[in-house]
C-alpha positions as CSV (number, residue, x, y, z in Angstrom):
1,M,34.1,17.2,52.4
2,L,31.9,17.7,55.2
3,A,32.2,16.5,58.9
4,A,31.8,12.9,59.1
5,S,29.0,13.0,61.5
6,A,27.8,14.8,64.3
7,Q,30.0,13.0,66.8
8,Q,32.8,14.0,64.9
9,A,32.2,17.7,65.0
10,P,34.4,20.5,66.3
11,L,32.5,20.5,69.5
12,Q,32.4,17.7,72.1
13,A,28.8,16.4,73.0
14,P,27.0,19.0,74.7
15,A,26.0,19.0,78.4
16,T,22.4,20.0,79.1
17,I,22.0,22.4,82.3
18,P,18.7,21.8,84.3
19,P,16.5,25.1,83.7
20,P,15.4,26.8,87.2
21,A,12.1,26.4,88.5
22,S,9.1,28.0,87.0
23,D,5.6,28.4,87.4
24,S,4.9,27.8,84.0
25,E,6.5,25.1,81.6
26,D,6.5,27.7,79.0
27,D,8.9,29.7,80.6
28,A,11.5,27.0,81.0
29,T,14.7,27.3,79.1
30,V,17.0,24.9,78.2
31,V,21.2,26.2,78.1
32,V,23.4,24.1,75.8
33,T,27.0,24.5,76.2
34,G,30.2,22.8,74.8
35,K,34.0,22.7,74.6
36,R,36.2,22.5,71.6
37,V,38.0,18.9,71.0
38,R,41.2,19.2,72.5
39,G,43.8,19.6,69.6
40,S,41.3,20.2,66.9
41,A,42.3,22.3,64.3
42,L,38.6,22.6,62.4
43,S,37.2,25.7,61.3
44,D,34.2,27.3,59.4
45,I,35.4,25.5,56.2
46,D,33.9,21.8,56.4
47,P,37.1,19.4,56.5
48,A,38.0,16.6,53.9
49,A,37.2,14.2,56.8
50,V,37.5,13.4,60.6
51,L,38.5,9.9,61.7
52,G,37.8,8.4,65.4
53,P,39.8,5.9,67.0
54,D,37.7,3.0,65.5
55,V,38.8,4.2,61.8
56,I,42.4,4.7,62.7
57,R,42.1,0.7,64.4
58,A,40.6,-0.5,61.3
59,L,43.5,0.7,59.1
60,G,45.9,-1.5,60.8
61,A,48.7,0.9,61.1
62,T,51.9,0.0,63.0
63,S,53.6,3.3,62.4
64,M,52.8,6.6,61.7
65,K,54.5,6.5,58.4
66,Q,52.0,3.4,57.5
67,L,49.1,5.4,58.9
68,I,50.0,8.3,56.8
69,E,50.2,6.2,53.6
70,R,46.9,4.5,54.4
71,L,45.4,8.0,54.4
72,S,46.8,9.0,51.5
73,P,43.9,8.8,49.3
74,L,42.0,11.4,51.6
75,G,45.4,13.3,52.3
76,R,46.6,13.9,49.1
77,S,45.5,17.1,47.5
78,F,44.1,17.9,43.6
79,T,47.7,18.7,42.7
80,G,49.0,15.1,44.0
81,E,51.2,16.7,46.9
82,E,51.5,14.8,50.0
83,A,49.4,16.3,52.9
84,A,51.2,18.8,55.2
85,L,51.2,17.7,58.8
86,L,50.0,19.1,62.2
87,L,50.0,17.6,65.7
88,N,47.2,18.5,68.3
89,G,46.3,21.4,66.0
90,R,49.9,23.1,65.9
91,R,52.7,23.2,63.4
92,I,55.7,21.2,63.9
93,S,59.3,21.4,62.4
94,G,58.8,18.1,60.6
95,Y,57.6,14.7,59.7
96,A,60.3,13.9,62.4
97,D,58.5,15.5,65.3
98,L,55.9,13.0,65.1
99,Q,57.5,9.6,63.7
100,G,58.0,8.1,67.0
101,I,54.6,8.3,68.3
102,P,52.7,4.8,67.9
103,P,49.4,5.0,66.3
104,E,48.0,3.5,69.5
105,A,48.3,7.1,71.0
106,I,46.4,8.8,68.0
107,E,42.8,9.6,69.4
108,R,41.6,11.5,66.2
109,T,42.6,12.4,62.9
110,E,41.4,15.6,60.9
111,I,42.1,16.0,57.1
112,L,41.4,19.7,56.1
113,S,40.9,20.8,52.8
114,E,43.3,22.7,50.5
115,Q,41.6,26.4,51.6
116,D,42.3,25.6,55.2
117,A,46.0,25.1,54.6
118,V,46.5,28.9,54.4
119,R,45.4,29.2,58.2
120,F,48.6,27.3,59.1
121,G,51.0,29.0,56.7
122,F,51.1,26.3,54.0
123,A,50.8,26.4,50.3
124,P,47.0,26.3,49.2
125,T,47.6,23.6,47.2
126,V,48.2,20.9,49.9
127,R,45.6,19.3,52.3
128,V,46.6,19.3,56.1
129,M,46.6,16.0,58.4
130,N,46.0,17.1,62.1
131,F,46.9,14.0,64.6
132,I,45.5,14.3,67.8
133,T,47.1,12.4,70.5
134,V,45.4,10.9,73.6
135,K,45.7,12.5,76.6
136,N,47.8,10.2,78.5
137,F,49.7,7.2,77.2
138,R,53.0,5.2,78.0
139,A,54.5,1.9,76.4
140,L,57.5,0.3,75.4
141,M,57.4,-1.2,71.8
142,A,59.5,-3.7,70.3
143,Q,58.7,-5.0,66.4
144,Q,60.6,-7.5,64.0
145,M,59.5,-8.3,60.3
146,T,60.8,-10.6,57.9
147,G,60.0,-10.6,54.4
148,V,60.8,-12.6,51.3
149,T,59.6,-12.4,47.8
150,S,57.9,-15.0,45.7
151,E,60.6,-15.1,42.9
152,G,63.5,-15.1,45.1
153,G,66.1,-12.4,45.9
154,G,65.3,-9.1,47.6
155,E,64.8,-10.3,51.2
156,T,63.9,-8.0,53.8
157,S,64.5,-7.7,57.5
158,F,63.5,-4.9,60.0
159,I,63.7,-4.4,63.9
160,E,62.4,-1.6,65.7
161,A,62.3,-0.4,69.5
162,N,60.3,2.4,71.0
163,S,59.6,4.3,74.0
164,S,56.6,6.7,74.2
165,Q,55.2,8.4,77.1
166,I,52.4,11.2,76.8
167,D,51.3,13.0,79.8
168,G,49.3,15.9,78.9
169,S,51.2,18.5,76.8
170,R,54.4,16.6,77.9
171,R,55.8,14.0,75.4
172,R,58.8,11.9,75.1
173,T,60.0,9.2,72.3
174,L,62.7,7.4,71.5
175,N,62.4,5.4,68.4
176,V,65.6,2.9,67.2
177,S,65.3,0.8,64.0
178,Y,67.3,-1.2,61.2
179,F,66.4,-2.0,57.9
180,R,68.0,-4.6,55.3
181,H,67.0,-5.1,51.8
182,N,68.8,-7.8,49.9
183,R,69.7,-7.3,46.3
184,V,67.8,-8.4,43.3
185,L,69.9,-9.7,40.1
186,E,68.7,-9.5,36.9
187,S,69.2,-13.1,36.7
188,D,66.8,-13.8,40.1
189,R,64.1,-12.6,37.6
190,G,65.0,-14.2,34.4
191,I,65.6,-11.0,32.2
192,A,66.6,-12.2,28.8
193,A,69.5,-10.7,27.5
194,D,69.6,-9.2,23.7
195,P,72.3,-11.2,22.1
196,D,72.5,-8.3,19.5
197,L,73.8,-6.4,22.4
198,L,76.6,-8.9,23.8
199,G,78.0,-9.4,20.6
200,P,81.4,-11.6,21.5
201,L,80.0,-12.5,24.7
202,A,76.7,-13.9,23.6
203,S,77.5,-16.8,25.6
204,V,78.1,-15.1,28.8
205,D,74.7,-14.5,31.4
206,P,75.1,-10.7,32.0
207,G,72.1,-10.8,34.6
208,R,74.6,-12.4,36.9
209,Y,76.4,-9.2,37.1
210,R,74.0,-6.6,37.2
211,T,71.5,-5.5,40.0
212,I,68.0,-4.0,39.4
213,Q,67.6,-3.6,43.2
214,P,70.5,-3.0,44.9
215,Q,71.3,-4.0,48.5
216,V,70.3,-1.4,51.0
217,D,71.1,-0.8,54.5
218,L,69.5,1.8,57.0
219,F,70.0,2.5,60.4
220,H,67.6,5.3,62.0
221,V,67.5,6.8,65.5
222,D,65.2,9.6,66.7
223,T,64.5,11.1,69.8
224,T,61.8,13.8,70.6
225,F,61.2,16.0,73.9
226,A,58.0,18.2,74.3
227,A,57.1,20.1,77.5
228,P,55.7,23.4,78.7
229,V,58.3,26.2,78.9
230,S,56.1,28.5,80.8
231,E,52.3,29.0,81.2
232,T,51.7,30.5,77.9
233,L,54.6,28.5,76.0
234,D,55.2,24.9,74.7
235,G,58.2,23.6,73.2
236,S,59.6,20.6,71.6
237,L,63.0,19.2,70.2
238,N,63.8,16.5,68.0
239,V,67.1,15.0,67.0
240,S,67.4,12.1,64.5
241,M,70.2,10.3,62.5
242,D,70.0,8.0,59.3
243,A,73.1,6.2,57.9
244,Q,72.2,4.4,54.8
245,R,74.4,2.2,52.4
246,S,73.9,0.7,49.0
247,R,75.6,-1.5,47.2
248,G,75.0,-2.8,43.5
249,L,76.5,-4.0,40.3
250,N,76.5,-2.6,36.9
251,G,77.3,-5.1,34.7
252,L,80.7,-6.4,32.8
253,S,83.2,-4.0,32.3
254,P,83.4,-2.2,28.9
255,G,86.9,-3.3,28.4
256,L,86.3,-7.0,29.1
257,M,83.4,-7.0,26.4
258,D,85.6,-5.0,24.1
259,E,88.8,-7.5,24.7
260,A,87.2,-10.7,24.2
261,P,86.8,-11.4,20.4
262,G,86.4,-14.8,19.3
263,G,85.9,-16.4,22.6
264,T,89.5,-15.1,23.6
265,G,90.6,-13.0,26.1
266,L,89.2,-12.8,29.7
267,L,85.9,-14.5,30.4
268,P,83.7,-14.6,33.4
269,S,85.3,-18.0,34.2
270,H,88.7,-16.9,34.5
271,P,89.8,-16.4,38.0
272,S,90.6,-12.5,37.8
273,I,86.8,-11.9,36.6
274,G,86.2,-10.2,40.1
275,P,87.8,-6.8,38.9
276,S,85.9,-7.1,35.9
277,V,82.3,-6.6,37.3
278,L,81.6,-2.9,37.8
279,R,80.2,-2.2,41.3
280,Q,78.8,0.8,42.6
281,R,78.8,1.8,46.0
282,D,76.4,4.8,47.8
283,T,76.6,5.8,51.5
284,S,74.9,8.7,53.0
285,L,74.5,9.9,56.6
286,T,71.7,12.7,57.3
287,L,71.6,14.5,60.9
288,H,68.6,16.2,61.6
289,A,67.7,18.7,64.5
290,G,64.3,20.6,64.7
291,G,62.5,22.7,67.2
292,T,59.1,24.3,67.8
293,L,58.1,26.9,70.2
294,Q,54.3,27.7,70.3
295,G,52.3,30.2,72.5
296,R,49.6,32.8,72.4
297,I,49.7,36.5,72.8
298,G,46.1,37.8,73.3
299,R,43.6,36.0,71.2
300,W,46.4,35.3,68.6
301,S,48.7,32.3,68.6
302,W,51.8,31.7,67.3
303,T,54.3,29.0,66.2
304,A,58.0,29.3,65.7
305,T,59.7,26.3,64.0
306,S,63.3,25.7,62.8
307,S,65.4,22.8,61.9
308,F,68.9,22.0,60.9
309,D,70.0,19.2,58.4
310,A,73.3,18.0,57.7
311,V,73.4,15.3,54.9
312,R,77.0,13.9,53.5
313,S,76.9,11.5,50.6
314,T,79.6,9.4,48.7
315,I,79.0,7.7,45.4
316,A,81.7,5.2,44.3
317,A,80.8,3.9,40.6
318,E,83.4,1.9,38.6
319,Q,83.5,2.6,35.0
320,G,85.7,-0.1,33.8
321,R,89.6,-0.8,33.4
322,P,91.7,-1.4,30.3
323,L,92.7,-5.4,30.3
324,A,96.3,-6.3,30.9
325,P,97.9,-8.6,28.3
326,P,97.7,-12.1,29.0
327,D,101.7,-11.9,29.7
328,A,101.8,-8.9,31.3
329,G,100.9,-10.4,34.8
330,G,98.5,-8.6,37.2
331,A,95.8,-6.7,36.5
332,A,95.2,-3.1,35.6
333,S,93.4,-0.7,37.9
334,T,90.0,-0.1,37.6
335,T,88.8,3.6,37.0
336,V,86.3,4.9,39.5
337,D,84.0,7.7,39.7
338,R,84.2,9.3,43.2
339,S,81.8,12.0,44.4
340,R,81.6,13.4,47.9
341,T,78.9,15.9,48.6
342,V,78.0,17.8,51.9
343,T,75.0,19.5,52.0
344,N,73.7,21.9,55.2
345,T,70.3,23.2,55.3
346,L,69.1,25.7,58.1
347,V,65.2,26.6,58.1
348,G,63.1,28.8,60.3
349,N,59.3,29.9,60.1
350,L,57.4,31.9,62.4
351,V,53.3,31.6,61.7
352,A,50.8,33.8,63.7
353,N,47.1,33.5,63.5
354,G,44.3,35.2,64.8
355,P,41.2,37.6,64.7
356,A,41.8,41.0,62.9
357,I,38.6,43.1,62.3
358,R,35.1,42.0,63.1
359,L,32.5,42.4,59.9
360,P,28.9,41.6,60.4
361,A,29.2,37.9,59.4
362,G,32.0,37.7,61.9
363,P,35.5,38.3,62.5
364,V,38.3,38.1,59.9
365,Q,40.8,35.4,60.3
366,M,44.3,36.7,59.5
367,T,47.6,34.3,59.3
368,V,50.9,36.0,59.0
369,T,54.1,34.0,58.0
370,T,57.9,34.7,57.8
371,D,60.4,32.2,56.6
372,Y,64.3,32.0,56.3
373,A,66.2,29.2,54.5
374,R,69.9,28.9,53.9
375,S,71.3,25.9,52.0
376,T,75.0,25.3,51.0
377,S,76.6,22.5,49.1
378,S,80.0,21.5,48.3
379,G,81.7,18.5,46.9
380,R,84.0,17.1,44.1
381,L,83.7,14.4,41.8
382,L,86.9,12.6,40.8
383,G,87.3,9.9,38.0
384,M,87.4,10.0,34.2
385,T,86.3,13.9,34.7
386,T,86.8,16.0,37.8
387,S,84.7,18.8,38.9
388,D,84.1,20.9,42.3
389,L,80.7,21.9,43.3
390,D,80.3,25.3,45.4
391,F,76.7,26.2,46.1
392,T,74.8,28.6,48.6
393,R,71.1,29.6,48.5
394,V,69.4,31.9,50.7
395,A,65.8,32.3,50.8
396,R,63.6,35.0,52.8
397,G,60.0,35.0,52.4
398,A,56.7,36.6,53.9
399,S,53.0,35.8,53.3
400,V,49.8,37.2,54.6
401,A,46.5,35.1,54.4
402,A,42.9,36.4,55.3
403,T,39.8,34.2,55.6
404,V,37.0,36.7,55.4
405,P,33.0,35.5,56.6
406,I,31.0,37.3,53.8
407,T,27.8,35.7,55.4
408,S,26.4,33.7,58.5
409,P,23.6,31.8,60.0
410,D,23.2,34.9,62.5
411,L,22.3,37.1,59.5
412,D,18.9,37.6,58.3
413,L,19.4,35.8,55.0
414,P,18.0,33.1,53.2
415,S,19.5,29.8,54.5
416,F,21.2,28.9,51.2
417,L,23.0,32.1,51.3
418,S,23.9,31.8,55.3
419,R,27.6,30.2,55.1
420,F,29.6,32.2,52.5
421,T,33.4,32.4,53.1
422,A,36.5,34.1,51.0
423,T,40.2,33.1,51.7
424,G,43.1,34.8,50.2
425,M,47.0,34.8,50.2
426,I,49.7,37.0,48.8
427,G,53.5,35.8,49.6
428,V,56.9,37.1,48.1
429,S,60.1,35.7,48.5
430,D,63.6,36.7,47.4
431,V,66.0,33.5,46.4
432,S,69.4,34.2,45.9
433,H,70.2,33.4,41.8
434,F,66.4,33.7,41.2
435,G,65.4,37.3,42.6
436,Q,62.0,37.8,44.0
437,L,59.3,35.1,43.4
438,T,55.8,35.6,44.1
439,S,53.0,33.3,45.0
440,S,48.9,34.2,45.4
441,N,45.5,32.3,46.0
442,Y,42.0,33.2,46.0
443,A,39.0,31.1,47.2
444,L,35.3,31.0,47.7
445,N,33.4,28.6,49.7
446,W,29.7,28.3,49.9
447,A,27.5,26.0,51.8
448,P,24.1,26.4,50.2
449,A,22.7,23.2,52.5
450,P,24.0,21.8,55.3
451,A,25.1,18.6,53.3
452,L,26.6,20.5,50.5
453,Q,29.7,22.5,50.1
454,L,31.0,24.4,47.0
455,S,34.2,25.8,46.5
456,A,36.4,27.6,43.4
457,S,40.2,28.9,43.9
458,I,42.8,30.0,41.7
459,S,46.3,29.8,42.7
460,R,49.5,31.2,41.1
461,N,53.2,30.2,42.3
462,Q,56.5,30.8,41.3
463,S,59.0,28.3,42.8
464,P,62.8,27.7,42.6
465,P,64.1,24.2,41.8
466,A,64.9,21.9,44.4
467,I,68.4,22.0,45.7
468,A,68.8,18.2,44.6
469,L,68.1,19.0,41.1
470,L,70.7,21.5,41.1
471,T,73.7,20.0,42.7
472,A,73.3,16.3,43.0
473,P,76.4,14.4,41.9
474,T,77.0,13.6,38.4
475,V,77.6,9.9,38.0
476,T,77.7,8.0,35.0
477,A,76.4,4.6,35.1
478,P,77.6,2.2,32.3
479,N,75.7,-0.8,30.7
480,T,72.2,1.0,31.5
481,P,69.2,-0.5,29.1
482,F,67.6,2.2,27.1
483,F,65.1,1.8,24.2
484,D,65.8,3.7,21.0
485,F,62.4,5.0,19.6
486,A,64.3,5.8,16.3
487,T,65.1,2.2,15.5
488,G,62.8,0.5,18.0
489,G,65.5,-1.8,19.6
490,S,67.0,-1.7,23.0
491,V,70.8,-0.6,23.8
492,L,73.1,-0.5,26.5
493,V,74.2,3.2,27.2
494,N,76.1,5.3,29.6
495,A,73.3,7.0,31.6
496,I,74.3,10.2,33.4
497,S,72.5,11.3,36.2
498,G,72.8,14.3,38.6
499,G,71.9,18.1,39.2
500,N,71.5,20.7,36.6
501,P,72.6,23.9,38.0
502,A,70.9,25.8,34.9
503,L,67.5,25.1,35.9
504,V,65.1,28.0,36.1
505,P,62.2,28.7,38.6
506,E,58.7,26.8,37.4
507,R,55.5,29.4,37.0
508,R,52.5,27.4,38.1
509,R,48.8,28.5,37.6
510,I,46.1,26.1,39.4
511,T,42.2,26.7,39.2
512,T,39.8,24.5,40.7
513,V,36.1,24.0,41.2
514,G,34.8,21.6,43.7
515,A,31.9,20.4,45.3
516,A,31.4,17.9,48.7
517,V,28.4,16.3,49.9
518,Q,27.3,14.0,52.8
519,P,24.1,12.5,51.2
520,I,22.9,10.8,54.9
521,K,22.5,13.1,57.8
522,N,24.8,11.9,60.7
523,K,26.2,9.4,58.9
524,D,29.7,8.9,58.0
525,V,29.5,9.0,54.0
526,Q,31.0,11.6,52.0
527,F,31.7,12.3,48.3
528,S,33.6,15.1,46.9
529,L,34.3,16.0,43.0
530,D,37.1,18.5,42.0
531,Y,37.6,19.9,38.6
532,V,41.4,21.0,38.3
533,E,43.1,23.0,35.8
534,T,47.0,23.2,35.8
535,D,49.1,25.5,33.7
536,V,52.9,25.0,34.2
537,R,55.8,26.9,32.5
538,N,59.3,26.3,32.7
539,L,58.4,22.5,34.2
540,A,61.3,20.6,35.5
541,V,61.3,17.0,34.3
542,I,63.9,14.4,33.4
543,P,64.0,13.2,29.8
544,G,63.9,9.4,30.2
545,G,62.0,8.7,26.8
546,A,63.9,9.3,23.9
547,I,60.7,9.7,21.7
548,L,61.7,11.6,18.3
549,P,60.1,15.0,19.4
550,V,62.4,14.9,22.7
551,Q,65.8,13.5,20.7
552,L,65.1,16.6,18.1
553,A,64.4,19.2,21.0
554,F,67.5,18.3,23.1
555,A,69.9,16.6,20.7
556,D,72.7,17.3,23.0
557,R,71.4,15.1,25.6
558,F,71.3,12.1,23.2
559,L,74.7,11.0,21.9
560,R,75.2,8.4,19.3
561,A,78.3,6.0,18.3
562,P,79.5,5.9,14.7
563,D,77.1,3.1,14.0
564,G,74.3,5.2,14.7
565,S,73.1,3.6,18.0
566,F,72.9,5.8,21.4
567,S,76.4,5.6,23.4
568,T,75.3,8.1,25.9
569,V,72.5,9.4,27.4
570,D,72.2,12.8,29.8
571,L,69.5,11.8,32.4
572,R,69.8,15.4,34.2
573,S,66.5,17.5,34.6
574,I,66.0,20.0,32.2
575,N,62.9,22.6,31.9
576,I,60.2,22.4,29.1
577,T,58.4,25.2,28.0
578,R,54.8,24.2,29.3
579,Q,52.4,21.6,30.6
580,R,48.6,21.9,30.4
581,E,46.4,19.4,32.3
582,R,43.0,19.2,33.0
583,K,41.5,16.6,35.3
584,L,38.5,15.6,37.4
585,R,39.1,13.9,41.1
586,L,36.4,12.1,43.0
587,T,36.9,11.0,46.4
588,T,34.8,8.9,48.5
589,N,35.2,8.2,52.4
590,L,33.0,5.7,54.1
591,T,32.9,4.4,57.7
592,V,30.1,1.8,58.7
593,P,29.8,0.2,62.2
594,L,28.7,-3.2,61.8
595,G,26.1,-5.1,63.8
596,K,23.3,-3.7,66.2
597,A,24.3,-0.9,68.6
598,P,24.5,-1.9,72.0
599,P,21.3,-0.6,74.1
600,P,22.3,2.1,76.7
601,P,23.4,1.2,79.9
602,E,20.4,1.2,82.6
603,A,20.4,3.0,85.5
604,D,20.0,1.1,88.8
605,A,18.2,3.5,91.1
606,A,17.8,0.6,94.1
607,D,21.8,0.5,94.6
608,A,23.4,3.9,93.8
609,S,26.8,2.2,95.2
610,A,27.2,-0.2,92.6
611,P,29.9,-0.3,90.5
612,P,29.1,1.1,86.7
613,P,28.6,-1.7,84.3
614,P,31.4,-2.6,81.8
615,P,31.5,-0.9,78.9
616,P,30.0,-2.4,75.9
617,K,32.4,-4.4,73.3
618,P,33.2,-2.2,70.4
619,R,31.3,-2.7,67.3
620,P,33.1,-4.1,64.4
621,T,33.9,-1.2,62.0
622,F,34.3,-1.0,58.2
623,T,36.1,1.9,56.5
624,A,36.7,2.8,52.8
625,S,38.4,5.6,51.2
626,I,38.8,5.8,47.3
627,S,40.3,8.7,45.3
628,T,40.0,8.4,41.5
629,T,41.6,10.6,38.9
630,F,40.4,10.9,35.3
631,R,42.5,13.0,33.1
632,L,40.8,15.3,30.3
633,D,43.9,16.8,28.7
634,D,47.4,16.6,29.2
635,F,49.7,18.5,26.5
636,V,53.0,19.2,26.7
637,T,55.4,21.8,24.8
638,L,59.1,20.9,24.8
639,R,60.3,24.3,23.3
640,P,58.7,27.6,22.2
641,D,59.4,26.7,18.6
642,T,57.9,23.2,18.9
643,P,54.3,22.1,18.6
644,A,52.5,20.7,21.8
645,F,51.9,16.8,22.0
646,D,49.5,14.9,24.0
647,L,50.6,12.7,26.8
648,L,47.4,11.0,26.8
649,D,47.7,10.0,23.1
650,G,51.0,8.4,22.5
651,A,53.6,10.7,23.8
652,T,55.7,10.3,26.8
653,L,58.7,12.1,28.7
654,D,60.1,9.6,31.0
655,G,59.8,6.6,28.6
656,K,57.6,4.5,30.9
657,G,54.4,4.7,28.8
658,G,52.1,7.8,28.1
659,R,49.7,9.3,31.0
660,P,47.0,7.0,32.0
661,R,43.7,8.5,31.6
662,W,42.5,7.3,35.1
663,E,44.4,6.2,38.4
664,M,42.9,5.3,41.6
665,D,44.1,5.2,45.3
666,V,41.8,2.7,47.3
667,T,42.3,2.1,51.4
668,L,39.6,-0.6,52.8
669,G,39.9,-1.6,56.3
670,L,38.2,-3.7,58.7
671,N,38.3,-4.1,62.3
672,A,36.4,-7.0,64.1
673,G,37.2,-8.5,67.5
674,P,40.9,-9.7,67.8
675,A,41.5,-9.0,63.9
676,T,42.1,-6.3,61.6
677,V,42.3,-6.9,57.8
678,G,42.6,-4.5,55.0
679,T,44.1,-3.6,51.5
680,Y,45.6,-0.4,50.3
681,A,45.7,-0.4,46.5
682,R,46.9,1.6,43.4
683,L,45.4,1.3,40.2
684,Q,46.0,2.8,36.7
685,G,44.7,2.4,33.2
686,P,46.4,1.7,30.2
687,S,48.7,4.1,28.3
688,R,50.8,4.0,24.9
689,I,53.8,5.5,23.1
690,S,52.8,5.9,19.6
691,S,55.3,5.4,16.6
692,D,55.3,5.1,12.8
693,L,57.7,2.0,13.4
694,P,56.1,-1.3,14.4
695,D,58.8,-2.0,16.9
696,A,58.7,1.5,18.6
697,D,54.6,1.8,18.7
698,L,54.0,0.5,22.2
699,R,51.3,-0.3,24.4
700,F,51.6,-0.4,28.0
701,S,48.7,-2.2,30.3
702,G,47.1,-1.0,33.3
703,R,48.2,-2.0,36.7
704,T,46.9,-3.2,40.0
705,W,49.1,-2.7,42.8
706,I,47.9,-4.1,46.1
707,V,48.9,-4.5,49.6
708,F,47.1,-6.7,51.6
709,Y,47.6,-6.5,55.6
710,S,46.2,-8.0,58.4
711,T,46.9,-7.9,62.5
712,V,45.7,-10.3,65.2
713,Q,45.8,-9.3,68.7
714,V,47.2,-12.2,70.2
715,D,46.1,-11.3,73.8
716,K,42.3,-11.5,72.6
717,I,43.1,-15.0,71.9
718,V,45.5,-16.3,74.1
719,Q,45.2,-15.5,77.8
720,R,48.7,-15.2,79.0
721,D,50.8,-12.5,80.4
722,W,53.5,-13.0,77.6
723,A,50.8,-12.4,75.1
724,K,49.3,-8.9,76.7
725,R,49.6,-6.4,74.2
726,M,51.1,-8.6,71.4
727,S,50.0,-8.5,68.0
728,M,51.0,-10.6,65.1
729,L,51.4,-9.0,61.8
730,F,51.1,-10.0,58.1
731,A,51.1,-8.2,54.7
732,V,51.7,-9.1,51.2
733,E,52.9,-6.3,48.9
734,N,52.0,-6.5,45.2
735,L,49.4,-9.2,46.1
736,L,48.8,-10.0,42.5
737,N,52.4,-9.9,41.4
738,D,51.0,-7.7,39.0
739,R,53.4,-5.8,36.4
740,I,52.8,-3.6,33.7
741,N,53.1,-5.3,30.3
742,V,54.5,-3.6,27.4
743,R,54.0,-4.8,24.0
744,D,54.9,-3.4,20.2
745,R,52.4,-3.8,17.2
746,A,53.8,-7.4,16.7
747,G,52.9,-8.3,20.3
748,A,56.6,-8.6,21.1
749,T,58.1,-7.2,24.5
750,P,61.1,-5.0,24.0
751,N,64.0,-5.9,25.9
752,R,64.3,-2.6,27.8
753,Y,60.4,-3.0,28.8
754,Q,60.7,-6.4,30.5
755,G,58.3,-6.6,33.6
756,A,61.2,-7.1,36.1
757,Y,62.8,-3.8,34.7
758,L,59.8,-1.8,35.6
759,D,59.2,-3.4,38.9
760,P,62.3,-5.7,40.2
761,V,61.0,-6.6,43.4
762,G,57.3,-8.1,42.6
763,R,55.2,-9.6,45.0
764,S,57.0,-10.0,48.7
765,I,55.5,-11.4,51.5
766,R,56.3,-10.3,55.3
767,L,55.6,-11.5,58.6
768,G,56.1,-10.0,62.1
769,V,55.3,-9.9,65.5
770,R,54.6,-6.6,67.8
771,K,54.5,-6.1,71.4
772,L,53.7,-3.0,73.8
773,F,54.9,-3.2,77.2
């Protein structure tokens, strides 16, 4: 998109220098000078958006995580990837480097297009968010929020303390938080059990013994320190820790269900029922350290980042136990799958950017990137099966990118040809186990008019599978509801999840053509339309939907019992041969000040010593960001010898419906006086899974998922010392309590597709208080 307005351009308001005295007014000259906005990352390529402090306040975010989320309609790229992050125009070691900064300390946010990402060493398929902090800021912050759900269960509690200080190039933050999310049982949501699945235990309510949302506890602490190292060198260091524990129930022991025919044996009312409920406990500890050095050599700037992450995770999942005979006394021990995985990752990156040769239209801007990454994973699975994990990956890579001005306004050309720029990038990486992988991107940008920008690009990329997809511990969860498209019924299966070391690299080709327009001069209204064509080979997916083509192509993943029903389903990732998608993406960004603009202050020539008049009250501001995706085609080929099928016309890979034709992300915000109100919404259209069986021919409704939020500044209502810089927070997530409704051809909902399985929490309501000291 184009820059929002002249006020948000990369140059600050110009200063007019009085001309020297002259005998003739025709000889008078006016010299206009300006300086670049501190921390700006703008270039000749127009940004997707530039947001000032009024817009940031209207979004009502209380953390950097919320601010990034509410900017996602603008920040998400045409591939659907989340934005890369900059701070004051420079790369950082990761999100942890800025997560402790309060939104009040953000003065301006720039969202750069995909074509600009290569300037900072990022992939040309992501957008870039640049957060510019105020020059000076100091605050202690405390926040507490409590949440409930409208249907019971799933209560939340969050408490946070933060200390932040910004003095020019010096920055210090310390953030500590604790989050608790209580469990949600199937019985809390009224999930109806299928009597055919319970057999002799049809009188037992299994929903009391199975969680659809486990209890989660998360403790987080991080600190960041940034300061000049010398006159030409700045540095920062970030250290953080996340400790998480998750506890859930996986239903009743299979042994219990097998040993209770005709109402005999051990039933849930028996005193020793406790050991017969299958429990699962997951814990993880993540330690992170990241550092950044940045400086200049002549006209070139460089940034070096490095980070180290150590992740230790354990899983204990009970698989069941043989029941002791009534006269044996005591209970038999429970079989437990236990896994322990330790993953260490070291990453280093060096990016240098600056002018190279000078062409008639201007200098060629070059970006050179080198990176190194080493990851090791080790672990062991003990239980019904035993296996060891020992994995090491080393990746070395380099890339070169150039932005070449082909024409410029300084050349004697027609105005519609005066802004033409080409960008290119080529990179190569050597990844252990996979060899050399290449990437490239070529793009053209043309602005035939000040209010119009056109672009086109072709990107090719080979990428190895994520390490988690290769090394995640293998865990079997019994009593998992699963839908069998061969019979049109729901079954309880042993679901296997974890990593698949046999995955191969993906090959991705993306072609885009886009246009961005600012229809009203100097007004914050922008529209952009992108056509995106994606062709992926060896795509890694989780085969969650066992429609007949998937069952036939990956028969070893779906095992059946002697009676023909599914017994075990392997949900570890697999590579499919090809996916081809074509889509249109429309993005709208709008910022409107409400009410009349205040009159300019009148100079009082009679009393030059009088104090300046108070600043005018800020005007109410309304902001809207809307991103809509329309899919034209989405075909998948599972294996080379199988035909392609259409995800938009009845096919599925994940079992959650086909791909909806359209999706929309919406952020609306209004800041007026002491109150900020807004919504963040995700909407999607209907989809279907087609089948010749009436019970397996499923239609999925659309969904409207809305978060309503409001913030009230108490100190603007209550004039007391204790209310200074205090805010009351209120939010409702899934405001309409809307879930996807699934119906078969007869209008019935299959057991596996009950609404609470698709969204366990439903509507949640949160109330909190936040105070800056």
